[in-house]
C-alpha positions as a printed NumPy array, in Angstrom:
array([[-13.607, -32.254,   6.189],
       [-12.707, -31.603,   2.71 ],
       [ -9.85 , -29.192,   1.404],
       [-11.521, -26.745,  -0.58 ],
       [-10.185, -23.861,  -2.619],
       [ -8.959, -20.623,  -0.998],
       [ -6.943, -19.575,   1.818],
       [ -3.525, -18.736,   0.997],
       [ -1.746, -18.382,   4.709],
       [ -4.257, -20.838,   6.333],
       [ -5.782, -23.678,   4.499],
       [ -9.093, -23.957,   4.003],
       [-11.853, -26.736,   4.291],
       [-15.568, -27.463,   3.987],
       [-16.556, -29.101,   7.281],
       [-19.991, -30.771,   7.413],
       [-21.78 , -31.636,  10.801],
       [-25.01 , -32.756,  12.272],
       [-25.599, -28.763,  12.616],
       [-24.887, -27.644,   9.108],
       [-22.083, -26.929,   6.882],
       [-18.964, -24.582,   7.765],
       [-15.697, -22.665,   6.136],
       [-13.325, -23.931,   8.228],
       [ -9.64 , -22.479,   8.347],
       [ -6.656, -24.862,   9.608],
       [ -4.274, -21.875,  11.475],
       [ -0.889, -22.185,  11.616],
       [  0.244, -22.671,  15.121],
       [  3.516, -21.565,  17.196],
       [  4.317, -23.698,  19.89 ],
       [  7.283, -21.99 ,  21.334],
       [  5.835, -19.804,  24.676],
       [  9.135, -17.577,  24.448],
       [  7.854, -16.592,  20.455],
       [  5.02 , -15.404,  22.013],
       [  6.374, -13.606,  24.616],
       [  8.628, -11.909,  22.387],
       [  5.74 , -11.168,  19.962],
       [  3.464,  -9.484,  22.56 ],
       [  6.204,  -7.515,  23.967],
       [  7.447,  -6.512,  20.434],
       [  4.097,  -5.294,  19.689],
       [  3.583,  -3.15 ,  22.484],
       [  7.013,  -1.107,  21.858],
       [  7.069,  -1.191,  17.918],
       [  3.273,  -1.818,  16.808],
       [  2.93 ,   2.037,  16.259],
       [  7.029,   2.544,  15.587],
       [  8.23 ,   4.294,  12.461],
       [ 12.192,   4.18 ,  12.378],
       [ 13.785,   7.019,  10.847],
       [ 16.041,   6.237,   7.948],
       [ 19.403,   6.551,  10.162],
       [ 17.954,   3.49 ,  12.184],
       [ 17.843,   1.904,   8.873],
       [ 21.319,   2.354,   8.508],
       [ 22.551,   1.412,  11.626],
       [ 21.076,  -1.983,  11.27 ],
       [ 22.305,  -2.757,   7.732],
       [ 25.664,  -1.806,   9.344],
       [ 25.532,  -5.112,  11.788],
       [ 26.112,  -7.331,   9.076],
       [ 27.748,  -7.071,   5.783],
       [ 26.104, -10.154,   3.852],
       [ 24.439, -10.023,   0.469],
       [ 20.718,  -9.645,   2.365],
       [ 21.963,  -6.378,   3.952],
       [ 23.4  ,  -5.173,   0.98 ],
       [ 20.326,  -5.76 ,  -1.154],
       [ 18.115,  -3.841,   1.621],
       [ 20.67 ,  -1.282,   1.104],
       [ 19.476,  -0.742,  -2.396],
       [ 15.657,  -0.285,  -1.153],
       [ 16.516,   2.399,   1.023],
       [ 15.665,   5.376,  -1.496],
       [ 12.148,   3.721,  -1.36 ],
       [ 12.464,   3.806,   2.668],
       [ 13.413,   7.304,   2.333],
       [ 10.5  ,   7.918,  -0.057],
       [  7.884,   6.261,   2.095],
       [  9.079,   8.116,   5.568],
       [  8.546,  11.228,   3.563],
       [  5.142,  10.016,   2.224],
       [  4.109,   9.208,   5.723],
       [  5.282,  12.281,   7.124],
       [  2.568,  14.309,   4.885],
       [ -0.652,  15.515,   6.685],
       [ -3.661,  14.052,   5.657],
       [ -7.71 ,  14.651,   6.088],
       [ -9.317,  13.505,   9.082],
       [ -9.988,  10.255,   9.201],
       [-12.615,   7.561,  10.95 ],
       [-11.397,   5.115,  13.886],
       [-13.572,   1.894,  13.994],
       [-13.178,  -1.901,  14.996],
       [-12.637,  -3.902,  12.398],
       [-11.48 ,  -6.952,  10.874],
       [ -8.118,  -5.553,   9.896],
       [ -7.432,  -8.47 ,   6.963],
       [ -9.815,  -8.182,   4.299],
       [ -9.041,  -9.887,   1.442],
       [-10.616, -12.545,  -1.386],
       [ -9.01 , -15.195,   0.535],
       [-10.8  , -14.327,   3.762],
       [-14.284, -13.89 ,   2.159],
       [-16.84 , -16.27 ,   0.966],
       [-20.147, -15.491,  -0.543],
       [-23.276, -17.571,   0.319],
       [-26.502, -17.648,  -0.291],
       [-27.163, -14.896,   2.135],
       [-24.411, -12.719,   0.951],
       [-20.395, -12.083,   1.849],
       [-18.965, -13.943,   5.186],
       [-15.825, -12.748,   6.34 ],
       [-13.583, -15.522,   7.987],
       [-10.565, -15.434,  10.023],
       [-11.257, -12.789,  12.439],
       [ -7.494, -13.129,  14.322],
       [ -6.29 ,  -9.64 ,  13.463],
       [ -9.384,  -7.764,  14.251],
       [ -9.116,  -4.641,  16.533],
       [ -9.011,  -0.648,  16.192],
       [ -8.318,   0.609,  12.599],
       [ -8.847,   3.509,  10.623],
       [-12.05 ,   2.663,   8.072],
       [-10.371,   4.509,   5.186],
       [ -6.83 ,   2.91 ,   5.612],
       [ -8.599,  -0.576,   5.713],
       [-11.054,  -0.055,   2.402],
       [ -7.96 ,   1.055,   0.622],
       [ -6.077,  -1.475,   1.801],
       [ -8.663,  -4.212,   0.447],
       [ -9.713,  -2.715,  -2.795],
       [ -5.997,  -2.875,  -4.446],
       [ -6.182,  -6.46 ,  -2.92 ],
       [ -9.55 ,  -7.388,  -4.429],
       [ -8.749,  -8.655,  -8.062],
       [ -4.622,  -8.153,  -7.659],
       [ -5.18 ,  -4.653,  -8.003],
       [ -7.125,  -4.557, -11.171],
       [ -8.998,  -1.511, -12.142],
       [-12.526,  -2.932, -12.128],
       [-12.332,  -4.554,  -8.73 ],
       [-10.419,  -1.499,  -7.004],
       [-13.671,   0.678,  -8.39 ],
       [-16.294,  -2.041,  -7.416],
       [-14.521,  -2.291,  -3.929],
       [-14.881,   1.154,  -3.265],
       [-18.282,   1.785,  -4.578],
       [-20.   ,  -1.221,  -2.488],
       [-18.195,   0.743,   0.516],
       [-19.923,   3.984,  -0.055],
       [-23.437,   2.219,  -0.94 ],
       [-23.023,   0.486,   1.881],
       [-23.004,   3.769,   4.117],
       [-19.012,   3.819,   4.373],
       [-18.02 ,   7.384,   4.725],
       [-16.694,   9.348,   1.677],
       [-13.188,   9.087,   1.097],
       [-11.112,  12.276,   0.03 ],
       [ -9.148,  11.893,  -3.502],
       [ -5.888,  12.778,  -1.428],
       [ -2.68 ,  10.6  ,  -1.775],
       [ -2.114,  10.747,   2.027],
       [ -5.269,   8.543,   2.794],
       [ -3.216,   5.725,   1.465],
       [ -0.999,   6.135,   4.427],
       [ -2.102,   2.982,   5.451],
       [ -0.841,   0.998,   2.701],
       [  2.609,   2.047,   2.93 ],
       [  2.598,   2.258,   6.499],
       [  1.991,  -1.463,   6.679],
       [  4.547,  -2.247,   4.19 ],
       [  7.272,  -0.304,   6.059],
       [  6.226,  -1.655,   9.499],
       [  6.191,  -5.02 ,   8.225],
       [  9.761,  -4.782,   6.546],
       [ 11.103,  -3.455,   9.462],
       [  9.7  ,  -6.233,  11.534],
       [ 10.997,  -8.753,   8.832],
       [ 14.226,  -7.124,   9.017],
       [ 15.089,  -7.56 ,  12.5  ],
       [ 14.014, -11.28 ,  12.516],
       [ 16.439, -12.018,   9.258],
       [ 19.139, -10.174,  11.444],
       [ 18.898, -12.515,  14.221],
       [ 17.037, -10.184,  16.831],
       [ 14.087, -12.173,  17.804],
       [ 15.511, -16.013,  18.296],
       [ 14.683, -17.394,  14.883],
       [ 16.739, -20.255,  13.262],
       [ 18.73 , -20.299,  10.041],
       [ 15.652, -21.038,   7.873],
       [ 12.949, -18.869,   9.539],
       [ 15.761, -15.941,   9.091],
       [ 15.821, -16.783,   5.429],
       [ 12.568, -16.562,   5.282],
       [ 12.093, -13.601,   6.86 ],
       [ 14.766, -12.203,   4.898],
       [ 13.046, -12.901,   1.584],
       [  9.698, -11.589,   2.799],
       [ 11.479,  -8.577,   3.928],
       [ 12.634,  -7.776,   0.553],
       [  9.357,  -8.551,  -0.688],
       [  7.639,  -6.194,   1.77 ],
       [ 10.241,  -3.277,   0.194],
       [  9.553,  -4.296,  -3.447],
       [  5.434,  -3.762,  -2.485],
       [  6.178,  -0.379,  -0.774],
       [  8.014,   0.713,  -3.821],
       [  5.14 ,  -0.225,  -6.073],
       [  2.614,   1.21 ,  -3.892],
       [  4.27 ,   4.361,  -3.677],
       [  4.194,   4.61 ,  -7.424],
       [  0.557,   3.215,  -7.925],
       [ -0.766,   5.978,  -5.314],
       [ -1.255,   8.86 ,  -7.934],
       [ -3.016,   6.43 , -10.275],
       [ -5.264,   5.549,  -7.113],
       [ -5.934,   8.647,  -6.216],
       [ -6.866,   9.752,  -9.491],
       [ -9.421,   6.506,  -9.69 ],
       [-10.807,   7.68 ,  -6.608],
       [-11.6  ,  11.105,  -7.534],
       [-13.309,   9.496, -10.533],
       [-15.06 ,   6.943,  -8.433],
       [-16.668,   9.926,  -5.991],
       [-17.367,  11.841,  -8.92 ],
       [-19.719,   9.444, -10.341],
       [-21.134,   8.005,  -7.142],
       [-24.152,   9.681,  -6.687],
       [-25.927,   7.849,  -9.782],
       [-25.372,   3.943,  -9.23 ],
       [-26.319,   2.294, -12.115],
       [-25.377,  -0.442, -14.499],
       [-24.089,  -4.087, -13.668],
       [-22.255,  -3.051, -10.409],
       [-25.109,  -1.215,  -8.676],
       [-25.814,  -3.076,  -5.291],
       [-23.938,  -5.134,  -3.031],
       [-24.126,  -8.176,  -5.407],
       [-21.416,  -6.506,  -7.418],
       [-18.919,  -7.796,  -5.424],
       [-15.271,  -8.449,  -7.253],
       [-14.869, -11.874,  -4.828],
       [-16.045, -15.159,  -6.827],
       [-18.929, -16.926,  -5.513],
       [-18.346, -20.392,  -4.25 ],
       [-21.476, -22.414,  -3.909],
       [-19.774, -25.656,  -2.97 ],
       [-20.203, -24.545,   0.897],
       [-24.024, -24.3  ,   0.405],
       [-25.631, -22.371,   3.295],
       [-22.95 , -21.229,   5.641],
       [-24.477, -20.642,   9.027],
       [-21.095, -19.193,  10.583],
       [-17.315, -19.318,  10.47 ],
       [-15.086, -22.216,  12.079],
       [-11.89 , -20.609,  13.281],
       [-10.549, -23.996,  13.697],
       [-11.393, -27.551,  12.944],
       [-12.212, -28.19 ,  16.611],
       [-14.253, -25.072,  17.789],
       [-17.527, -23.325,  16.057],
       [-17.481, -19.655,  16.395],
       [-20.627, -18.049,  15.469],
       [-20.449, -14.757,  16.837],
       [-19.13 , -13.763,  13.242],
       [-21.796, -15.138,  10.779]])
C-alpha cells in the first residue's frame, strides 16, 4: 500500500492486491465509547437545531476568555446568517446522497469519476449538496463552479432556481458546525485542552467561512442565472461529462471499487 496524493481529513493510499487496484482511505478513528455516545445523542438533539442569537450570547457569557471575545466579534455574521436562513425559498428535492462531494473524495478513472468516503451518506437536499460542492470544486474558481453546475444539469439534475435562498445549505452547514464546535471549545463535550483548542480554531474558521459565503451569495446567484440561461445549448470544451473540474489521476490504473479502510473492501459504490 503506497501513499497517494489527495485526501485531506483522511490519508489516501493506492492498494494493490491479487484482485486488482483500489483507492484506500485510512479513516481517523475515535476509540472512546463516551465520545460516540455523546455524538449520537447530540446528533439526535442538535442535527436540525438552529439556535437564536440570544443563545449565542448565553453561551459566550459562560466564560470571558480571548476565544469567547473573538467569537463575539462574529455575532453580526451569526445574525446575518440567521436572517438569510429565515427567508423562504423555492421547493427543493429530497434525496439520499453522498453529502460530502469535494475534490479529495473524487477519483477519475478509466471508467469515469468515482466517489470515495461514503461515511456521511444519508438524506439530503439535492440543491444544497450541488451548491455546496460547486464552490469546493476548484476553491471557488468561476470556471470550476460553472462546470460543476453544468455537469449536474446535463446528468439530469433538477434545474436550480437563481434564488439566494437555494444557498441556505452552505450557510446552514457552516453555522451548525460552528455551534457544535463552540460547545466543544467551551468544554461541554468532555474534550481535553488540546481538543478544545482545536475546536476553538475550527469554530472561528467556520464563522469566517459563513461571512465569506454571505458575501459571495449574490455573485453565486448571478452565476447560477447565467448558467441556467445558457444550459439549453451545450457547446465548447465543457460539453459532456468529461468536463470535470477534478484532476485526473491515472496512477491508480483501473479502479474497480472503493476501500473504506486498508483491511476491508466495500464494492457497493464501485
